[in-house]
N, C-alpha and C positions, 0 to 999 in steps of 0.2 A: 274088629267092626269098625268103623269109620265114627268121626264124633257126631257127621249126619245121622248114620242111623240109630245110631245112640239115642240123640235128639230127638228122633222121629218117635221113637219107641216110649222117649218119658213121657211126651207130650200123648199119647196116645195111651199109657195107663193113667197119668193123670185126668184125661176126661173118661175114662170107664169111674173112676173113683169118684169123680162130678157127676156123673150123669145118675149113679146109683145115691149117692146122696140128696142130688133134688129130685131122683124119682120117691124117695123115702119123706122127703120133705112135700112133695105133693099129697104121701098116702097120710099124712098127717093132719093135713086139711080137714079132714074128719071132726078131728081132737079139737080143735080149735074153738070155742066159743062164738056164735051167731054173729057178736060185731067186730070181731077179728078176723073172721072167715075171709070175707071180700077183701081184706087188704095181704092176709096171706097168702090168698089165690096171685094176687097182682106181682106179689115179689116173687112167687114161682116160677110164673110166668116169665116174670122182665128173667128170671138166671135161666129159664129155658133158650132165651133166645141167645143172651151172653154164651151158652154154650154151644151152641148152634152157631155162632161166628166163630167162635174158637173151630170148631168142627172143621168150617169150609178152611179156616186158616192153614187148617192141620193137611187136611185134603192136597191142600195149593202146594206147602210147603213139600211133602211126601215127595209129588209129582216136580217141583222143582227141577230144574238143572243146577248141576254143581256150582257154575257160576253164580246162580242167580239166588239158591238156596238161603244164603248170609245175608243177605237183605230182605227176603220175606221173616228171617227168622225173628227180626225185632218186630214185628208186625205182632207175630204169634204170638210172642212175648209178652207184648201190651195186652192183646186179648186174652192172654193166661192169667195175667195179675189182674186186670179188670173183674175177670170171672171169680176166682179165688177170693179177694176182697170183698166182692158183691156176697158171695156164698157167707160168709166169716160173718158180716154185717147183719142180712138174714137171719141167720142162725142166733148169734146174740142178740135181735130184737126180739125174737118170738120167744125166747125163753120162757 
């Protein structure tokens, strides 16, 4: 399998993993005390937006031509790193 295909599969797996994590966080909103609930839901909404942005990058990358995918890869990696860091910060903040 080509390097490109492996990379696209990796991003897809990571998207699925973080989508599940965000869904779990959304479900925990009912467990958060009332004072924190609004802030918690805002954080989850922000994470969902970042995840959706990464999904768009993933879709573009998977449809990109062989010559343009390398250029698009950098933008996808930036979106991935931003989502990963944001999820980690939100997780630590609401422990």
